[in-house]
C-alpha positions in Angstrom: 9.5 -60.0 -40.8 6.7 -59.2 -37.6 9.9 -58.9 -35.0 11.8 -57.0 -37.4 8.6 -54.4 -37.9 7.8 -54.9 -33.9 11.7 -53.3 -33.2 11.1 -50.7 -35.6 8.3 -49.7 -34.5 9.5 -50.1 -30.9 12.7 -47.6 -31.7 10.5 -45.2 -33.7 8.4 -44.8 -30.4 11.5 -44.2 -28.3 13.3 -41.8 -30.5 10.0 -40.0 -30.8 9.8 -39.7 -27.1 13.2 -38.6 -26.6 12.5 -35.5 -29.2 9.4 -35.0 -27.4 11.5 -34.6 -23.8 14.0 -33.2 -25.1 12.0 -30.0 -26.6 10.1 -30.0 -23.6 13.4 -30.0 -21.0 14.8 -26.6 -23.5 11.4 -25.2 -23.5 11.4 -25.1 -19.7 14.9 -24.2 -19.9 14.5 -21.3 -22.6 11.0 -20.1 -20.0 13.5 -19.6 -17.0 16.0 -17.8 -18.5 13.4 -15.5 -20.9 12.0 -15.2 -16.9 15.7 -14.0 -15.6 16.5 -11.6 -18.5 12.9 -9.6 -18.5 11.9 -10.0 -14.7 8.3 -10.8 -15.6 6.4 -14.3 -16.6 7.2 -15.6 -19.8 5.1 -18.4 -21.4 5.7 -20.8 -24.5 3.1 -22.7 -26.9 5.3 -24.6 -28.4 8.8 -25.4 -29.3 10.8 -27.7 -31.4 14.4 -28.3 -31.6 16.0 -29.1 -35.1 19.2 -31.3 -34.4 20.2 -32.6 -37.6 18.6 -28.8 -39.7 20.2 -26.9 -36.9 16.6 -25.2 -35.9 14.4 -24.1 -33.9 10.8 -22.8 -33.8 9.0 -21.3 -31.0 5.6 -20.6 -31.1 3.2 -18.6 -28.6 6.2 -16.6 -27.0 4.8 -14.5 -24.2 5.8 -12.1 -21.4 3.5 -11.0 -19.5 3.2 -7.4 -17.4 5.5 -7.4 -14.4 4.9 -6.9 -10.9 2.6 -4.0 -10.3 0.2 -3.9 -13.4 -2.6 -6.4 -14.7 -2.1 -9.6 -15.7 -2.4 -8.2 -19.2 0.3 -10.0 -22.3 3.5 -7.2 -22.6 4.9 -9.0 -25.6 3.5 -11.5 -27.6 5.6 -13.1 -30.0 3.3 -15.4 -32.5 6.7 -17.3 -34.1 9.9 -17.2 -33.8 12.5 -19.2 -36.6 16.2 -19.8 -35.9 19.0 -21.7 -37.5 22.0 -22.0 -35.4 25.3 -22.9 -35.7 25.9 -27.0 -34.0 29.5 -26.5 -34.0 29.5 -22.7 -31.8 26.7 -24.5 -29.6 28.8 -27.2 -28.2 32.0 -25.1 -27.8 29.2 -23.3 -25.3 28.6 -20.1 -27.7 25.6 -19.2 -29.4 25.7 -18.1 -33.0 22.5 -17.7 -34.8 23.0 -17.7 -38.5 19.7 -15.8 -38.7 16.8 -15.5 -36.9 13.0 -14.5 -38.0 10.5 -12.8 -34.9 6.7 -12.6 -35.8 5.7 -9.7 -32.8 1.8 -9.9 -33.2 1.0 -7.4 -30.8 3.1 -5.8 -27.7 0.8 -4.0 -24.9 1.8 -1.1 -23.3 0.0 -0.3 -19.6 0.6 2.9 -17.9 -0.5 2.1 -14.4 -2.4 5.1 -11.6 1.1 5.4 -10.8 2.8 6.9 -14.1 4.7 4.0 -15.2 5.2 2.2 -17.8 5.4 -1.7 -17.7 8.0 -1.7 -20.7 9.9 0.3 -18.1 9.7 -2.0 -15.0 11.6 -4.9 -16.6 14.3 -6.0 -15.6 16.1 -5.5 -18.7 15.6 -1.5 -17.8 15.8 -1.4 -14.7 19.3 -3.0 -14.7 20.6 -1.9 -17.5 23.9 -0.7 -16.2 24.4 -3.6 -14.5 23.4 -6.1 -16.9 25.1 -4.2 -19.8 28.5 -3.5 -17.9 28.9 -7.4 -17.0 28.6 -9.1 -20.0 31.2 -12.3 -18.9 28.6 -13.7 -16.9 26.5 -14.8 -19.8 26.7 -17.0 -22.8 28.7 -15.4 -25.8 25.9 -14.9 -28.2 26.1 -13.5 -32.0 22.8 -13.4 -34.2 24.0 -12.3 -37.3 20.9 -11.2 -39.5 17.8 -10.6 -37.2 14.3 -9.7 -39.7 11.5 -8.4 -36.8 7.7 -8.2 -38.1 6.0 -5.9 -36.3 2.1 -5.8 -35.8 0.4 -3.5 -33.1 0.9 -1.6 -30.5 -2.4 -1.4 -27.8 -1.3 1.3 -25.4 -3.7 1.4 -22.0 -2.9 4.3 -19.8 -4.7 3.9 -16.2 -2.8 7.3 -14.8 -5.4 9.3 -15.9 -7.9 8.3 -13.3 -11.1 6.1 -13.6 -11.4 4.6 -16.9 -8.6 3.4 -18.8 -7.9 5.2 -22.0 -7.1 2.7 -24.8 -5.0 3.7 -28.2 -3.9 1.2 -31.1 -0.9 1.8 -33.6 -1.2 -0.7 -36.3 2.8 -0.5 -37.4 2.7 -3.8 -40.1 6.5 -3.0 -41.0 9.3 -5.7 -41.5 13.3 -4.5 -40.9 16.6 -6.7 -40.9 19.3 -6.1 -38.3 22.5 -7.3 -38.1 25.3 -7.9 -35.4 23.4 -8.6 -32.2 25.3 -9.6 -29.8 23.3 -10.0 -26.1 19.7 -10.8 -25.1 19.4 -7.1 -23.4 20.2 -5.9 -27.3 17.6 -8.9 -28.5 14.7 -7.3 -25.8 15.6 -4.1 -25.9 15.5 -4.0 -30.0 11.9 -6.3 -29.8 10.2 -3.4 -27.7 12.2 -0.1 -28.8 11.9 -0.4 -32.6 7.7 -1.2 -33.2 7.6 1.8 -30.3 9.8 4.2 -32.3 7.8 3.5 -35.3 4.5 4.7 -33.6 5.9 7.6 -32.4 5.8 7.0 -29.0 7.6 9.1 -26.4 9.2 9.3 -23.6 10.1 5.7 -23.2 13.0 4.7 -20.8 13.6 1.4 -23.1 14.6 3.7 -25.4 17.9 4.3 -23.1 18.6 0.7 -22.7 18.5 0.5 -27.0 21.9 3.1 -26.9 23.3 2.2 -24.0 23.1 -1.7 -25.2 24.2 -0.4 -28.8 20.9 -1.0 -30.3 20.7 1.2 -32.7 22.2 -1.2 -35.8 21.2 0.0 -39.4 18.5 -1.9 -40.7 19.3 -3.9 -43.8 16.0 -4.1 -45.7 12.6 -2.9 -45.1 9.8 -5.2 -46.4 7.2 -2.5 -45.9 5.9 0.8 -44.8 3.3 2.5 -42.4 0.3 3.1 -44.3 -1.5 6.6 -43.2 -4.7 6.8 -42.8 -7.6 7.8 -39.9 -9.6 5.1 -39.5 -9.8 1.5 -38.5 -11.9 -1.5 -39.0 -13.4 -5.0 -38.3 -15.8 -7.5 -39.3 -17.2 -9.3 -36.4 -20.2 -12.3 -36.2 -22.5 -10.3 -34.6 -26.2 -9.4 -35.2 -26.4 -5.0 -35.9 -28.6 -4.2 -32.9 -26.0 -6.3 -30.6 -22.7 -4.5 -32.5 -24.8 -0.8 -32.6 -25.7 -1.2 -28.7 -22.1 -1.6 -27.7 -20.5 0.7 -29.9 -23.1 3.0 -28.4 -21.9 1.6 -24.4 -18.6 2.4 -25.6 -18.4 5.8 -27.0 -21.3 7.1 -23.5 -19.0 5.1 -21.4 -15.5 7.0 -22.6 -16.8 10.7 -23.7 -19.7 12.4 -25.1 -22.4 11.6 -27.7 -22.9 14.0 -30.4 -24.9 12.4 -32.7 -27.1 9.0 -32.6 -28.6 7.6 -36.0 -29.2 4.2 -35.5 -31.4 3.9 -38.8 -28.3 4.5 -40.3 -26.0 3.4 -38.3 -23.7 6.0 -37.3 -23.1 7.3 -33.6 -20.6 10.4 -33.6 -18.7 11.4 -29.9 -15.7 13.5 -29.0 -13.2 11.5 -26.7 -10.5 13.7 -25.1 -11.1 16.1 -27.6 -10.9 14.1 -30.8 -14.1 14.1 -32.8 -15.0 10.4 -33.6 -17.5 8.6 -35.7 -18.3 5.2 -35.7 -20.4 3.6 -38.8 -21.9 0.4 -38.3 -22.6 -1.9 -41.8 -24.9 -5.2 -41.6 -23.3 -7.8 -43.4 -24.3 -11.2 -45.3 -24.2 -14.3 -42.7 -24.8 -12.0 -39.6 -22.0 -10.1 -40.5 -21.5 -6.7 -39.0 -18.9 -4.6 -40.2 -18.1 -1.1 -38.2 -15.9 1.4 -39.4 -14.1 4.0 -36.8 -12.9 7.3 -37.8 -10.7 9.9 -35.5 -10.1 13.3 -35.7 -8.2 16.0 -33.4 -8.0 19.5 -34.4 -9.0 18.3 -38.1 -5.6 15.9 -38.2 -6.3 11.9 -38.6 -5.9 10.2 -35.2 -5.7 6.6 -36.0 -4.5 5.4 -32.7 -7.7 6.8 -30.7 -9.7 5.5 -33.7 -7.8 1.7 -33.3 -8.3 2.4 -29.9 -12.2 2.6 -29.5 -12.6 -0.6 -32.2 -10.2 -2.8 -29.8 -12.9 -1.3 -26.7 -15.5 -2.3 -29.0 -14.1 -5.7 -29.6 -13.3 -6.5 -26.2 -17.1 -5.7 -25.4 -18.7 -8.1 -28.1 -16.2 -10.8 -27.5 
């Protein structure tokens, strides 16, 4: 009986070891391929391949900005779940029955030369070559792709001096069908959130059109909610949050009103009127609510950018 238990334990350990090694090897392969497609550093936190379930789970898929930009994250995919066709894979064809991709954040960055990091990716710079020569790639088919889009943090260093930050909260979920190349997939993941946020002039849109990525969504689960404010709770005392908020507003613009007793600071940043309200909460928590308007029009992306800067200070 003891011998049987020992044998089973060894067998189980061996299977577990092989499974871990298998996942690590495939994880490294996926990282290399993604780096080749994008031309930028790629990191994956977790990878799990199910043979019998014909599924793949990836967590913490991150693409960093290419050379010429900061080392910040360009694309942060918190979760990727895929169901694949094992029979097609054995025939050297990548057929995904469905793929769910959760975009946590896209970090757009414009450098001092006015170049946008997303436009310097290999998938954009070599779009004609990549699209015109798909035969060198493994045949690919995604029947259904569902994108959950979080937010875009846009930093502009081209204005001189300090960076200008805007945050676009998208929070939409769309599904697309018939994706037939890695270029289409990359362009779709990057271009669709930018399009939803109303960001214009990016070369990635040209890739989307050239690669026939403009597939029609078959489902929409949420829409953007219009607002002019952004808010966040911090585990920090009121005085600290107030002083850091004041420092950010002084650095970015001109203070027009300061009332610490009421927790209100007003400022003008790039012609936008900013109002910061700091509220003392229970358990050493402090809430920051920021509204922004420019020529009487709501500017939630500006409010989100100021909140982002304050949150960076309070880390």
